[in-house]
DRENKEDREN-49457 format. One line per 4 residues: number of its first residue (from 1); their letters; for each residue y, x, z of N, C-alpha, C, O, CB. Coordinates in steps of 0.02 Angstrom, whole numbers, plus 50000, padded with zeros to 5 digits. Each point is the difference from the previous one (the first is absolute). Glycine has a CB too. Layout:
# residues N
NUM = A = Y X Z Y X Z Y X Z Y X Z Y X Z | ...
# end
This chain:
# residues 73
1 = XXXX = 52223 51661 49533 49994 50051 50051 49942 50046 49983 49945 49978 49983 50104 49943 50104 | 49963 50143 49918 49948 50048 49984 49953 50009 50059 50014 49979 50056 50063 50079 49864 | 49867 49973 50067 49951 50014 50053 50031 50043 50054 49988 49989 50059 49919 50002 49858 | 50134 50058 50063 50033 50044 50049 50047 49960 50044 50004 50012 50060 49987 50085 49860
5 = XXXX = 50046 49856 50051 50045 49958 50039 49961 49957 50049 50020 49991 50058 50062 50007 49847 | 49861 49975 50073 49957 49960 50044 49974 50041 50058 50001 49978 50057 49966 49952 49845 | 50011 50131 50084 49974 50044 50053 50055 50018 50049 49988 50003 50061 49926 50042 49860 | 50145 49967 50055 50057 50016 50044 50016 49941 50045 50013 50008 50060 50033 50071 49853
9 = XXXX = 49953 49861 50059 50013 49941 50040 49946 49989 50052 50015 49981 50057 50045 49968 49846 | 49878 50063 50079 49944 49992 50048 50008 50051 50056 49992 49982 50058 49932 49976 49851 | 50092 50105 50074 50009 50051 50052 50058 49982 50047 49994 50008 50061 49962 50078 49860 | 50098 49889 50051 50058 49982 50040 49982 49942 50047 50018 50001 50059 50060 50037 49848
13 = XXXX = 49887 49911 50067 49980 49944 50042 49950 50021 50053 50003 49976 50057 50017 49948 49847 | 49934 50120 50079 49951 50024 50048 50034 50040 50055 49983 49993 50059 49929 50010 49851 | 50135 50039 50072 50037 50038 50051 50039 49954 50046 50003 50012 50060 50006 50084 49860 | 50022 49852 50052 50036 49952 50042 49952 49963 50046 50017 49987 50058 50070 50000 49852
17 = XXXX = 49854 49997 50066 49950 49967 50042 49979 50046 50057 49994 49977 50057 49965 49957 49845 | 50029 50129 50084 49981 50047 50052 50055 50006 50052 49986 50000 50060 49944 50064 49857 | 50133 49940 50061 50056 50004 50048 50004 49937 50043 50013 50004 50060 50049 50070 49859 | 49927 49869 50050 50003 49937 50038 49944 49995 50052 50012 49977 50056 50040 49968 49844
21 = XXXX = 49888 50077 50081 49944 49998 50048 50013 50049 50056 49987 49984 50058 49934 49984 49851 | 50104 50091 50076 50015 50048 50052 50054 49973 50048 49995 50009 50060 49975 50085 49861 | 50081 49873 50051 50052 49970 50042 49971 49945 50044 50017 49995 50059 50068 50032 49853 | 49871 49933 50061 49968 49947 50038 49957 50029 50056 50000 49974 50056 50001 49953 49843
25 = XXXX = 49961 50126 50086 49959 50032 50051 50043 50028 50056 49982 49994 50059 49933 50035 49854 | 50142 50001 50071 50045 50026 50051 50027 49943 50043 50004 50006 50061 50027 50090 49864 | 49989 49849 50043 50026 49943 50038 49948 49972 50047 50016 49984 50058 50060 49989 49847 | 49863 50019 50072 49947 49974 50043 49985 50048 50057 49990 49979 50057 49960 49960 49844
29 = XXXX = 50048 50126 50085 49987 50050 50051 50056 49999 50052 49987 50009 50060 49949 50062 49858 | 50125 49919 50061 50057 49999 50045 49998 49939 50046 50022 50003 50057 50046 50060 49858 | 49906 49881 50060 49997 49939 50040 49943 50000 50050 50000 49961 50047 50050 49979 49857 | 49902 50104 50087 49945 50006 50047 49942 49954 49985 50003 49960 49954 50080 50073 50130
33 = XXXX = 49864 49973 49956 49939 49962 49986 50007 49925 50009 49962 49962 49970 49976 50138 50066 | 50110 49877 50004 50008 49928 50011 50022 49965 49936 49986 49941 49991 50044 50080 50129 | 50003 50015 49835 50025 49969 49939 49944 49985 49950 50008 49956 49958 50099 50104 50059 | 49838 49975 49988 49947 49991 49952 49953 49944 50019 49953 49985 49963 50055 50135 50010
37 = XXXX = 50003 49847 50083 49958 49944 50020 49936 50024 50033 49992 50059 50014 50055 49874 49893 | 49906 50020 50105 49937 50019 50032 49958 50043 49955 49988 49984 49942 50015 49910 50124 | 49976 50161 49960 49959 50046 49962 49934 50007 50037 49999 50008 50061 50102 50054 49892 | 49845 49935 50011 49935 50008 50031 49955 49941 49987 50018 49954 49962 50035 50115 50126
41 = XXXX = 49890 49931 49943 49950 49949 49986 50019 49932 50025 49977 49950 49973 49938 50139 50032 | 50128 49906 50046 50018 49934 50027 50040 49959 49949 50003 49939 50006 49997 50109 50109 | 50030 49984 49835 50038 49965 49949 49959 49982 49939 50025 49969 49953 50075 50090 50088 | 49837 49961 49959 49957 49988 49941 49961 49935 50008 49981 49980 50055 50010 50144 49927
45 = XXXX = 49997 49844 49961 49960 49939 49999 49941 50013 49953 50010 50021 49943 50091 49904 50081 | 49839 50061 49999 49942 50009 49958 49987 49937 49960 49998 49945 50027 49953 50135 50056 | 50042 49928 49852 49986 49944 49955 49927 50005 49980 49979 50050 49971 50142 49945 49986 | 49839 49953 50058 49929 50004 49985 49987 49997 49925 50040 49972 49962 49936 49974 50148
49 = XXXX = 49968 50082 49869 49980 49999 49930 49964 49936 49981 49992 49985 49941 49999 50138 50063 | 49988 49838 50045 49964 49938 49987 50047 49948 49971 50059 49999 50018 49860 50026 50075 | 50057 49932 49863 50043 49949 49970 50024 49950 50052 49965 49986 50049 49974 50027 49843 | 50121 49960 50097 50025 49948 50044 49963 49935 49988 49972 49989 49946 50141 50066 50055
53 = XXXX = 49886 49902 50049 49970 49934 49995 50041 49959 49949 50060 49994 50008 49897 50011 50112 | 50011 49969 49829 50035 49964 49947 50034 49936 50025 50045 49974 49967 49873 50073 49951 | 50060 49927 50140 50032 49940 50027 50072 50014 50022 50039 49953 50010 49848 50006 50027 | 50131 50105 49971 50069 50017 50017 50049 49980 49945 50058 49988 50013 49899 50106 50057
57 = XXXX = 50019 49902 49868 50043 49989 49943 49994 49928 49972 50026 49985 49947 49963 50137 50026 | 49977 49834 50063 49986 49933 49975 50063 49962 49980 50001 49971 49945 49899 50028 50126 | 50151 49999 49970 50060 49960 49987 50058 50041 49973 50057 49977 50000 49906 49947 50089 | 50024 50136 49888 50055 50043 49977 50012 49992 49925 49955 49981 49963 50018 50100 50128
61 = XXXX = 50088 49932 49889 50018 50001 49929 49997 50072 49976 50007 50047 50040 50067 49850 49973 | 49916 50111 49923 50003 50067 49971 50073 50019 49995 50038 49968 49964 49853 50016 49971 | 50129 50069 50100 50070 50019 50001 50023 50017 49930 49967 50037 49963 50021 50005 50154 | 50068 49932 49865 50028 50014 49934 49973 49954 49946 50030 49997 49946 49985 50120 50090
65 = XXXX = 49930 49849 49976 49971 49956 49950 50011 49927 50016 49989 49957 49957 49926 50129 50021 | 50108 49899 50081 50013 49931 50020 49937 49965 50025 49947 50031 50006 50144 49965 49910 | 49916 49941 50098 49944 49961 50028 49949 49986 49945 50018 49996 49941 50059 49952 50145 | 49861 50045 49934 49945 49990 49952 50005 49933 49963 49980 49995 49942 49949 50076 50131
69 = XXXX = 50098 49877 49960 49999 49934 49970 50065 49984 49962 50009 49942 49979 49916 50022 50113 | 50119 50085 49898 50062 49988 49963 50005 50047 49942 49972 50055 49999 50083 49907 50105 | 49982 50015 49845 50011 50041 49941 50072 50027 50000 50044 49970 50031 49871 49963 49904 | 50094 50122 50032 50068 50027 49995 50042 49955 49956 49973 49968 49955 49984 50150 50060
73 = X = 50108 49878 49996 50043 49956 49959 50002 50023 49927 50034 49969 49959 50035 50007 50143
# end
């Protein structure tokens, strides 16, 4: 594939993405504000910057790595 073919494909995909986003925006606008869920500060959760208490993780396993006292087969 030549560079020109790649650029044409990128432009075509970008145009399709723009059309899809515009269609989605129209659909959401047509459904009204209730469709977008809670909007505003009441839907926000503040996550503190302070580290979590390490005792929260005492009995947990490392996800994807399995239990600490077992080996993989």
